C-alpha positions in Angstrom: 106.7 72.4 105.7 106.4 74.7 102.8 106.6 73.2 99.3 109.9 74.3 97.6 108.1 75.2 94.4 105.9 77.6 96.3 109.0 79.5 97.4 109.6 80.2 93.8 106.0 81.5 93.3 106.3 83.7 96.4 109.5 85.2 95.0 107.9 85.7 91.6 105.2 87.8 93.2 107.5 89.6 95.6 110.0 90.4 92.8 108.1 91.0 89.6 111.3 90.6 87.5 111.0 86.8 88.0 107.9 86.8 85.9 110.0 87.7 82.8 111.0 85.1 80.2 114.5 84.7 81.6 113.2 82.9 84.7 110.2 81.1 83.1 112.0 77.7 82.8 112.5 77.6 86.6 108.7 77.4 87.1 108.6 74.0 85.4 111.6 72.5 87.3 111.4 70.5 90.5 113.6 71.3 93.5 114.1 69.1 96.5 115.9 71.7 98.6 115.6 75.5 99.0 119.4 75.8 98.4 119.1 74.3 95.0 116.2 76.6 94.0 118.2 79.6 95.2 121.3 78.4 93.3 119.2 78.2 90.1 117.8 81.7 90.5 121.2 83.1 91.4 122.9 81.5 88.4 120.2 82.8 86.0 120.1 86.2 87.6 123.9 86.7 87.7 124.1 85.6 84.1 121.5 88.2 83.1 123.5 90.8 85.1 126.7 89.9 83.3 124.9 90.6 79.9 123.9 94.0 81.2 127.3 94.6 82.7 128.4 94.2 86.3 127.6 97.2 88.5 130.7 99.4 88.8 131.3 102.2 91.3 134.1 104.2 92.8 135.7 102.3 95.7 138.4 103.7 97.9 141.7 101.9 97.8 144.7 102.4 100.0 148.1 101.2 98.5 151.8 101.9 98.7 152.8 103.5 95.4 155.9 104.8 93.7 153.9 107.3 91.7 151.6 109.1 94.3 147.9 109.7 93.5 144.9 110.7 95.5 145.5 111.6 99.1 148.9 110.9 100.6 148.9 109.4 104.1 152.2 110.8 105.4 151.7 109.4 109.0 151.1 105.9 107.8 153.9 106.1 105.3 156.3 107.1 108.1 155.0 104.5 110.4 155.4 101.7 107.9 158.7 103.2 106.6 157.6 102.9 102.9 159.7 105.9 101.9 162.7 103.7 102.3 161.6 101.9 99.2 160.6 105.2 97.5 156.9 104.6 98.0 154.1 106.5 99.7 150.8 105.2 101.0 148.0 106.8 99.1 144.2 106.6 99.3 142.4 107.0 96.0 139.1 106.2 94.3 139.0 103.5 91.7 136.1 102.8 89.3 135.8 99.1 89.6 133.4 96.1 89.6 134.8 95.1 93.0 131.7 96.6 94.7 130.0 95.5 97.9 127.0 94.0 96.1 129.2 92.0 93.6 131.2 90.8 96.6 128.0 89.5 98.2 127.0 87.7 95.0 130.4 86.0 94.6 130.5 85.0 98.3 127.1 83.5 98.1 127.7 81.7 94.8 130.9 80.1 96.1 129.0 79.0 99.2 126.3 77.3 97.1 128.8 75.6 94.9 130.2 73.9 98.0 126.7 72.9 99.2 125.7 69.2 98.8 122.0 70.0 98.3 122.7 72.0 95.1 122.5 69.9 92.0 125.6 69.4 89.8 123.9 71.3 86.9 123.3 74.4 89.0 126.8 74.2 90.5 128.1 74.1 86.9 126.1 77.2 86.0 127.3 79.0 89.0 130.9 78.2 88.2 130.4 79.6 84.7 129.2 83.0 85.9 131.8 83.1 88.6 134.5 83.3 85.8 133.3 86.9 85.3 133.8 87.8 88.9 137.6 87.1 88.9 138.3 90.8 89.9 135.7 90.7 92.7 136.8 89.9 96.3 135.1 87.3 98.5 134.1 88.6 101.9 133.2 87.2 105.3 129.5 86.3 105.1 129.1 86.7 108.8 130.0 90.4 108.6 127.7 91.5 105.8 125.9 94.8 106.6 122.6 94.2 104.8 121.1 97.5 106.1 123.9 99.5 104.4 122.9 98.3 100.9 121.0 101.1 99.0 119.2 100.7 95.7 118.7 103.3 93.0 117.9 103.4 89.3 121.4 102.2 88.2 121.6 99.1 90.4 117.9 98.2 90.8 118.5 94.9 88.9 120.5 93.7 91.9 117.5 93.8 94.3 116.3 90.3 93.6 119.8 88.9 93.6 120.8 90.4 96.9 117.6 89.2 98.5 118.3 85.7 97.4 121.8 86.0 98.9 120.1 87.2 102.1 117.8 84.2 102.2 120.8 81.9 101.6 123.1 83.4 104.2 120.6 84.4 106.9 117.6 82.2 106.1 119.3 78.8 105.6 120.9 79.0 109.0 124.6 78.7 108.3 126.5 76.5 110.7 130.1 75.5 111.0 131.0 71.9 111.9 134.5 70.6 111.8 135.6 73.7 110.0 133.1 73.2 107.1 130.4 75.7 106.3 127.0 74.0 106.0 123.5 75.1 105.0 120.2 74.0 106.4 118.0 72.3 103.9 115.0 74.5 104.5 114.6 78.2 105.1 114.3 79.6 108.6 110.8 80.6 109.5 111.8 84.0 110.8 113.3 84.9 107.4 110.3 83.4 105.5 107.9 85.7 107.3 108.9 88.8 105.4 108.7 87.0 102.1 105.3 85.6 103.0 104.0 89.1 103.9 105.4 90.6 100.6 103.9 87.7 98.6 100.4 88.2 99.9 100.6 92.0 99.3 101.8 91.6 95.8 99.3 88.9 95.0 96.4 91.2 95.7 98.1 94.1 94.0 98.3 92.1 90.8 95.0 90.2 90.8 92.8 92.7 92.5 94.0 96.2 91.5 90.6 97.6 92.5 91.4 96.9 96.1 94.2 99.4 96.3 96.4 97.0 98.3 99.0 98.7 100.4 101.0 98.5 103.7 99.4 101.6 105.2 99.7 103.5 108.5 96.8 103.8 110.9 96.4 106.8 113.1 95.5 106.4 116.8 91.9 107.4 117.6 92.9 109.6 120.5 90.4 112.1 122.0 93.1 114.2 123.6 96.7 114.0 125.0 100.2 113.6 123.7 100.6 110.9 121.1 104.3 111.4 120.5 105.3 108.2 122.3 102.6 105.9 121.0 103.9 103.1 118.8 103.5 103.4 115.0 100.7 101.3 113.6 101.6 100.0 110.1 99.6 97.1 108.6 101.0 94.3 106.6 98.2 94.6 104.0 95.2 96.9 103.8 92.6 96.3 101.1 90.0 98.9 100.4 86.9 98.3 98.3 84.3 101.0 98.3 83.3 101.6 102.0 84.8 98.3 103.1 88.3 97.9 104.4 90.1 94.6 105.2 93.3 94.6 107.2 95.4 91.5 106.9 98.2 90.7 109.4 100.4 87.9 108.1 102.1 85.4 110.4 104.7 82.7 109.7 105.2 80.6 112.9 106.3 77.1 113.7 103.4 77.1 116.1 100.2 78.9 115.3 98.5 78.3 118.7 99.7 79.1 122.2 99.5 76.4 124.8 98.4 76.6 128.5 100.0 73.6 130.2 98.1 74.2 133.4 94.7 73.9 131.8 95.9 71.6 128.9 94.3 74.0 126.4 95.2 75.9 123.3 94.2 79.4 122.1 95.1 82.0 119.5 98.3 84.0 120.3 97.0 86.8 122.5 99.3 89.5 121.3 98.3 88.8 117.6 94.6 89.1 118.5 95.3 92.3 120.5 97.2 93.7 117.5 94.6 93.1 114.8 91.9 94.3 117.2 93.8 97.5 117.8 94.3 98.1 114.1 90.7 97.5 113.2 89.1 99.6 116.0 91.5 102.6 115.4 90.8 102.4 111.6 87.1 102.2 112.2 87.0 105.3 114.4 83.4 106.0 113.4 82.3 102.5 114.5 80.7 101.9 111.1 81.5 98.2 111.1 82.9 98.4 107.5 86.4 97.5 108.7 87.4 93.9 109.2 90.6 92.2 110.3 92.2 88.8 109.5 95.2 87.1 111.0 96.6 85.0 108.1 98.9 82.2 109.2 101.1 80.1 106.9 100.1 76.6 107.8 102.6 74.6 109.9 102.6 71.0 110.9 100.2 71.5 113.9 97.2 69.3 114.3 94.9 72.2 115.2 94.5 74.6 112.2 92.9 77.9 113.0 89.9 78.7 110.8 87.5 81.0 112.7 85.4 84.0 112.1 83.8 86.2 114.8 82.2 89.5 115.3 83.5 91.8 118.1 82.0 95.2 118.8 80.4 95.5 115.3 83.6 94.5 113.4 84.3 91.1 111.7 87.5 89.2 112.5 89.0 86.1 111.1 91.8 83.8 111.9 92.8 81.9 108.8 95.5 79.6 107.5 97.1 79.4 104.1 98.4 75.9 103.4 101.7 76.6 101.6 102.3 72.9 101.0 99.6 72.5 98.5 99.7 73.2 94.7 99.9 76.8 94.0 96.5 76.8 92.2 95.0 75.9 95.5 96.8 78.6 97.3 95.4 81.1 94.8 92.0 79.7 95.5 92.4 80.2 99.2 93.5 83.9 98.8 90.7 84.6 96.4 88.1 83.1 98.8 89.4 85.2 101.6 88.6 88.5 99.9 85.3 87.2 98.6 84.2 86.4 102.2 85.4 89.7 103.7 85.1 92.3 101.0 82.8 91.1 98.2 80.0 89.6 100.3 
């Protein structure tokens, strides 16, 4: 189980805005549940956004009006017989704070206020900021179109907040029992994987700028033939130091090993090994041996913990675990040791 405080550290690396003074106090607080941590971040972040001003945009409204404006919908007016009351149904743009992102913030904040795992102090802070969202509608959290949200210079400050909402609504496994909405106490592993990947990438970007950390594409080493239908190869993390290259593929599983019940044995996940092998061999198309690959697992509760290194066809490979239930200073030590072993030796 991942330590709740380490979720904060992962978010701080993934979203650099959390390193600023406004969020500094959260680093010293203790949280028993992920929902309480997310509530504290959201209350602080929404308060900061209120000081800057809630994001406003033009939103299309459709209303029955006595004084027409915008586009008049004659068909709908006739169908609903609004002209009988000397009104017409009109569609018009209104510059308002009742935008989709503000609706998501309000919906999530209200949900957290009703969650038992959120402390009374954080509930109080959320209720304070919600007073400024009185003109913003709540929406059905089950129908949020996350992929439709676009960020640009004017609304970039919402990126952290919307991602927190995503982790609450999608990652805490919302369920309904007896008509009540309930949150799981810990974040779903599937949703934590993307955060884990982003955290490791941003960690190396910050502490090892000389490695040029990136999520890069790898070209297929094809001698001839049509490559149009070959799958895209994009690494989670690629670190480059001189002639050496380290490709890291992050994994966040409940079970790090695959089992064979017939032989009563365990082994590394075959598709993960095939994937990292493919990345390395296509990157090292000259067979120089300067390209290495590591499968980096977030440690689960399994008894067997992968910690192996091997050489295959002149390239080094590693299967490592990062224990996310330890103090963050030890997590940093593990990440530092990884690059020392594979890039600096």
